[in-house]
PAKETI-497949 format. One record per residue (C-alpha): residue number from 1; residue in one letter; x, y, z. Coordinates in nm, 2 decimals, decimal comma, padded with zeros to 4 digits. Layout:
<nodes>
(NUM; A; (X; Y; Z))
...
</nodes>
This chain:
<nodes>
(1; X; (00,00; 00,00; 00,00))
(2; X; (00,21; 00,29; -00,13))
(3; X; (-00,05; 00,49; -00,32))
(4; X; (-00,23; 00,81; -00,21))
(5; X; (-00,52; 01,03; -00,33))
(6; X; (-00,47; 01,39; -00,24))
(7; X; (-00,79; 01,53; -00,40))
(8; X; (-01,13; 01,41; -00,28))
(9; X; (-01,47; 01,56; -00,18))
(10; X; (-01,74; 01,46; 00,06))
(11; X; (-02,10; 01,56; 00,15))
(12; X; (-01,95; 01,86; 00,34))
(13; X; (-01,93; 02,02; -00,01))
(14; X; (-02,05; 01,86; -00,33))
(15; X; (-01,95; 01,49; -00,29))
(16; X; (-02,19; 01,20; -00,23))
(17; X; (-02,00; 01,02; 00,05))
(18; X; (-01,99; 01,13; 00,41))
(19; X; (-01,65; 01,23; 00,54))
(20; X; (-01,63; 00,94; 00,78))
(21; X; (-01,67; 00,69; 00,50))
(22; X; (-01,40; 00,81; 00,27))
(23; X; (-01,11; 00,66; 00,47))
(24; X; (-01,26; 00,32; 00,47))
(25; X; (-01,32; 00,34; 00,09))
(26; X; (-00,96; 00,44; 00,06))
(27; X; (-00,85; 00,14; 00,26))
(28; X; (-01,06; -00,09; 00,05))
(29; X; (-00,91; 00,07; -00,26))
(30; X; (-00,55; 00,00; -00,14))
(31; X; (-00,46; 00,35; -00,05))
(32; X; (-00,22; 00,43; 00,23))
(33; X; (-00,32; 00,80; 00,26))
(34; X; (-00,60; 01,02; 00,15))
(35; X; (-00,67; 01,40; 00,17))
(36; X; (-01,01; 01,55; 00,20))
(37; X; (-01,03; 01,88; 00,00))
(38; X; (-01,39; 02,01; 00,01))
(39; X; (-01,48; 02,34; -00,15))
(40; X; (-01,45; 02,64; 00,08))
(41; X; (-01,51; 02,45; 00,40))
(42; X; (-01,33; 02,24; 00,66))
(43; X; (-01,65; 02,12; 00,82))
(44; X; (-01,59; 01,75; 00,72))
(45; X; (-01,23; 01,74; 00,84))
(46; X; (-01,27; 01,64; 01,20))
(47; X; (-01,49; 01,33; 01,13))
(48; X; (-01,27; 01,25; 00,83))
(49; X; (-00,95; 01,25; 01,03))
(50; X; (-01,11; 01,05; 01,32))
(51; X; (-01,22; 00,79; 01,07))
(52; X; (-00,87; 00,78; 00,91))
(53; X; (-00,73; 00,67; 01,25))
(54; X; (-00,99; 00,39; 01,28))
(55; X; (-00,93; 00,28; 00,92))
(56; X; (-00,56; 00,28; 00,96))
(57; X; (-00,51; 00,52; 00,67))
(58; X; (-00,30; 00,84; 00,69))
(59; X; (-00,53; 01,14; 00,67))
(60; X; (-00,45; 01,48; 00,54))
(61; X; (-00,67; 01,78; 00,61))
(62; X; (-00,73; 02,00; 00,31))
(63; X; (-00,95; 02,24; 00,13))
(64; X; (-01,01; 02,36; -00,23))
(65; X; (-01,06; 02,72; -00,30))
(66; X; (-01,19; 02,88; -00,63))
(67; X; (-01,01; 03,19; -00,74))
(68; X; (-01,02; 03,44; -01,03))
(69; X; (-00,74; 03,54; -01,27))
(70; X; (-00,74; 03,68; -01,62))
(71; X; (-00,84; 03,35; -01,77))
(72; X; (-01,19; 03,25; -01,90))
(73; X; (-01,22; 02,97; -01,63))
(74; X; (-01,18; 02,96; -01,26))
(75; X; (-00,85; 02,88; -01,10))
(76; X; (-00,86; 02,63; -00,82))
(77; X; (-00,62; 02,60; -00,53))
(78; X; (-00,57; 02,31; -00,30))
(79; X; (-00,46; 02,37; 00,05))
(80; X; (-00,30; 02,10; 00,27))
(81; X; (-00,23; 02,05; 00,64))
(82; X; (-00,53; 02,26; 00,75))
(83; X; (-00,57; 02,31; 01,12))
(84; X; (-00,94; 02,28; 01,19))
(85; X; (-00,91; 02,44; 01,54))
(86; X; (-00,79; 02,77; 01,39))
(87; X; (-01,09; 02,99; 01,46))
(88; X; (-00,96; 03,29; 01,25))
(89; X; (-00,90; 03,06; 00,94))
(90; X; (-01,25; 02,93; 00,97))
(91; X; (-01,39; 03,28; 01,01))
(92; X; (-01,22; 03,40; 00,70))
(93; X; (-01,37; 03,11; 00,51))
(94; X; (-01,72; 03,25; 00,59))
(95; X; (-01,65; 03,52; 00,32))
(96; X; (-01,62; 03,25; 00,05))
(97; X; (-01,92; 03,06; 00,18))
(98; X; (-02,13; 03,38; 00,18))
(99; X; (-02,03; 03,45; -00,18))
(100; X; (-02,15; 03,10; -00,27))
(101; X; (-02,49; 03,16; -00,11))
(102; X; (-02,53; 03,50; -00,29))
(103; X; (-02,45; 03,33; -00,62))
(104; X; (-02,69; 03,05; -00,56))
(105; X; (-02,98; 03,29; -00,50))
(106; X; (-02,91; 03,47; -00,83))
(107; X; (-02,89; 03,14; -01,02))
(108; X; (-03,23; 03,04; -00,88))
(109; X; (-03,38; 03,37; -01,00))
(110; X; (-03,24; 03,32; -01,34))
(111; X; (-03,39; 02,97; -01,36))
(112; X; (-03,73; 03,10; -01,24))
(113; X; (-03,72; 03,38; -01,50))
(114; X; (-03,71; 03,13; -01,78))
(115; X; (-04,00; 02,93; -01,64))
(116; X; (-03,83; 02,66; -01,44))
(117; X; (-04,02; 02,57; -01,12))
(118; X; (-03,74; 02,55; -00,86))
(119; X; (-03,67; 02,73; -00,53))
(120; X; (-03,37; 02,80; -00,32))
(121; X; (-03,53; 02,61; -00,03))
(122; X; (-03,56; 02,30; -00,25))
(123; X; (-03,19; 02,33; -00,35))
(124; X; (-03,09; 02,37; 00,02))
(125; X; (-03,29; 02,06; 00,11))
(126; X; (-03,13; 01,86; -00,17))
(127; X; (-02,79; 01,95; -00,02))
(128; X; (-02,89; 01,80; 00,31))
(129; X; (-02,76; 02,09; 00,52))
(130; X; (-02,41; 02,08; 00,38))
(131; X; (-02,24; 02,34; 00,14))
(132; X; (-02,50; 02,40; -00,13))
(133; X; (-02,33; 02,33; -00,46))
(134; X; (-02,42; 02,31; -00,82))
(135; X; (-02,42; 01,93; -00,83))
(136; X; (-02,71; 01,93; -00,57))
(137; X; (-02,90; 02,17; -00,80))
(138; X; (-02,82; 01,95; -01,10))
(139; X; (-02,97; 01,64; -00,93))
(140; X; (-03,28; 01,84; -00,83))
(141; X; (-03,34; 01,95; -01,19))
(142; X; (-03,30; 01,59; -01,31))
(143; X; (-03,55; 01,47; -01,05))
(144; X; (-03,79; 01,74; -01,16))
(145; X; (-03,76; 01,62; -01,52))
(146; X; (-03,61; 01,95; -01,65))
(147; X; (-03,30; 01,76; -01,78))
(148; X; (-03,21; 01,40; -01,86))
(149; X; (-02,86; 01,39; -01,70))
(150; X; (-02,58; 01,59; -01,54))
(151; X; (-02,42; 01,67; -01,88))
(152; X; (-02,74; 01,84; -02,00))
(153; X; (-02,79; 02,04; -01,68))
(154; X; (-02,44; 02,18; -01,68))
(155; X; (-02,42; 02,23; -02,05))
(156; X; (-02,75; 02,40; -02,09))
(157; X; (-02,82; 02,57; -01,75))
(158; X; (-02,57; 02,59; -01,47))
(159; X; (-02,22; 02,52; -01,63))
(160; X; (-01,99; 02,81; -01,71))
(161; X; (-02,16; 02,86; -02,04))
(162; X; (-02,51; 02,79; -01,92))
(163; X; (-02,79; 03,04; -01,94))
(164; X; (-02,84; 03,04; -01,56))
(165; X; (-02,48; 03,05; -01,46))
(166; X; (-02,36; 03,32; -01,22))
(167; X; (-02,00; 03,35; -01,12))
(168; X; (-01,94; 03,39; -00,75))
(169; X; (-01,72; 03,66; -00,59))
(170; X; (-01,38; 03,51; -00,55))
(171; X; (-01,03; 03,60; -00,42))
(172; X; (-00,77; 03,65; -00,69))
(173; X; (-00,54; 03,35; -00,72))
(174; X; (-00,26; 03,54; -00,57))
(175; X; (-00,48; 03,65; -00,28))
(176; X; (-00,59; 03,29; -00,23))
(177; X; (-00,23; 03,17; -00,22))
(178; X; (-00,14; 03,44; 00,03))
(179; X; (-00,45; 03,35; 00,24))
(180; X; (-00,35; 02,99; 00,27))
(181; X; (00,01; 03,07; 00,33))
(182; X; (-00,09; 03,31; 00,61))
(183; X; (-00,24; 03,02; 00,80))
(184; X; (00,06; 02,79; 00,72))
(185; X; (-00,15; 02,58; 00,48))
(186; X; (00,04; 02,45; 00,18))
(187; X; (-00,10; 02,60; -00,14))
(188; X; (-00,10; 02,38; -00,45))
(189; X; (-00,24; 02,47; -00,80))
(190; X; (-00,52; 02,22; -00,88))
(191; X; (-00,56; 02,05; -01,22))
(192; X; (-00,36; 02,31; -01,42))
(193; X; (-00,43; 02,11; -01,74))
(194; X; (-00,78; 02,23; -01,73))
(195; X; (-00,66; 02,59; -01,77))
(196; X; (-00,57; 02,52; -02,13))
(197; X; (-00,26; 02,74; -02,12))
(198; X; (00,04; 02,68; -02,34))
(199; X; (00,37; 02,59; -02,16))
(200; X; (00,51; 02,94; -02,16))
(201; X; (00,19; 03,10; -02,02))
(202; X; (00,16; 02,84; -01,75))
(203; X; (00,52; 02,88; -01,65))
(204; X; (00,48; 03,25; -01,61))
(205; X; (00,16; 03,20; -01,41))
(206; X; (00,33; 02,95; -01,18))
(207; X; (00,63; 03,17; -01,13))
(208; X; (00,41; 03,45; -01,02))
(209; X; (00,22; 03,22; -00,78))
(210; X; (00,55; 03,08; -00,65))
(211; X; (00,67; 03,43; -00,57))
(212; X; (00,37; 03,46; -00,35))
(213; X; (00,40; 03,12; -00,17))
(214; X; (00,28; 02,85; -00,40))
(215; X; (00,44; 02,52; -00,29))
(216; X; (00,32; 02,26; -00,55))
(217; X; (00,12; 02,17; -00,86))
(218; X; (-00,13; 01,89; -00,91))
(219; X; (00,04; 01,70; -01,20))
(220; X; (-00,16; 01,38; -01,18))
(221; X; (-00,54; 01,42; -01,21))
(222; X; (-00,83; 01,23; -01,36))
(223; X; (-00,87; 01,49; -01,63))
(224; X; (-00,51; 01,49; -01,73))
(225; X; (-00,40; 01,26; -02,01))
(226; X; (-00,05; 01,11; -02,01))
(227; X; (00,10; 01,38; -02,23))
(228; X; (-00,03; 01,65; -02,01))
(229; X; (00,09; 01,47; -01,70))
(230; X; (00,44; 01,44; -01,84))
(231; X; (00,45; 01,81; -01,94))
(232; X; (00,34; 01,92; -01,59))
(233; X; (00,59; 01,69; -01,41))
(234; X; (00,87; 01,84; -01,62))
(235; X; (00,75; 02,19; -01,55))
(236; X; (00,72; 02,12; -01,17))
(237; X; (01,08; 01,99; -01,17))
(238; X; (01,22; 02,29; -01,36))
(239; X; (01,03; 02,54; -01,13))
(240; X; (01,11; 02,34; -00,81))
(241; X; (00,75; 02,29; -00,73))
(242; X; (00,63; 01,98; -00,54))
(243; X; (00,43; 01,75; -00,78))
(244; X; (00,10; 01,62; -00,63))
(245; X; (-00,19; 01,42; -00,76))
(246; X; (-00,54; 01,31; -00,69))
(247; X; (-00,86; 01,17; -00,85))
(248; X; (-01,09; 01,46; -00,77))
(249; X; (-01,33; 01,20; -00,64))
(250; X; (-01,69; 01,32; -00,58))
(251; X; (-01,88; 00,99; -00,60))
(252; X; (-02,21; 01,00; -00,79))
(253; X; (-02,18; 01,36; -00,91))
(254; X; (-01,87; 01,24; -01,11))
(255; X; (-01,94; 00,87; -01,17))
(256; X; (-01,65; 00,84; -01,42))
(257; X; (-01,40; 00,93; -01,15))
(258; X; (-01,28; 00,65; -00,92))
(259; X; (-01,11; 00,69; -00,59))
(260; X; (-00,74; 00,63; -00,63))
(261; X; (-00,74; 00,66; -01,01))
(262; X; (-00,50; 00,76; -01,16))
(263; X; (-00,24; 00,62; -00,93))
(264; X; (-00,04; 00,86; -00,72))
(265; X; (00,28; 00,74; -00,55))
(266; X; (00,32; 00,80; -00,17))
(267; X; (00,64; 00,99; -00,24))
(268; X; (00,42; 01,28; -00,36))
(269; X; (00,28; 01,31; -00,01))
(270; X; (00,62; 01,27; 00,14))
(271; X; (00,76; 01,55; -00,08))
(272; X; (00,47; 01,78; 00,01))
(273; X; (00,51; 01,71; 00,38))
(274; X; (00,89; 01,77; 00,36))
(275; X; (00,83; 02,10; 00,18))
(276; X; (00,58; 02,20; 00,44))
(277; X; (00,79; 02,10; 00,73))
(278; X; (01,10; 02,29; 00,61))
(279; X; (00,93; 02,63; 00,63))
(280; X; (00,81; 02,80; 00,94))
(281; X; (00,50; 03,02; 00,94))
(282; X; (00,70; 03,34; 00,87))
(283; X; (00,87; 03,21; 00,55))
(284; X; (00,62; 02,95; 00,43))
</nodes>
């Protein structure tokens, strides 16, 4: 057991598995370590880490934050080694959570304006009291017969190009890196292959983020093909960034993504831990 998965989601954000079940799924899959990286929240980390001890799997507390840059798409940052007892860190997350709530209300209004019978209360109920995300709305619209499947919901209505999509207020990517670094959380650029940047543009972007405290880059990801992975690993080596990897497992919202696939060696977690441990809070 020398494989890890450093990018997973639970019901605390937009996944389908409760935090306490993920470690046992990881053990069954043959993983020796797993990180929980829910969107904009650390609410699932305490039960997740407790379950990791019971399952005999190394657990890493994490988070995923959406940010904005001068690209058409969002830029996501993964943060590792989160301290859940840090009250100020959790308080600062409330800004991101409020931005999500404001965006959700506007999306509901857009859907209602085109004649779709759906309410914010129904969406919140579908989320089961956790972070209210677009996958919950997608399932609700499918249940209501508005769309046939997730692809149609996101493509037509709530995806980036959908008619009811509303971007939420975000930190810039540099602000997000600095925010994580301020609380001694290791910032890692998530799935950079999805940014669709050429090598030179991505290198320049990474250098700017590194100057502000970026530690690593997610080179292995379920949406990266082999060519992209090789290119990212070479770039991480040249820029002295720690390579990381994960499946981006969500469960039923992303049925094509399996926990622990693609395979990520344990050495990636060791490298991230070493990079984290070698910096104190003032220089990290």
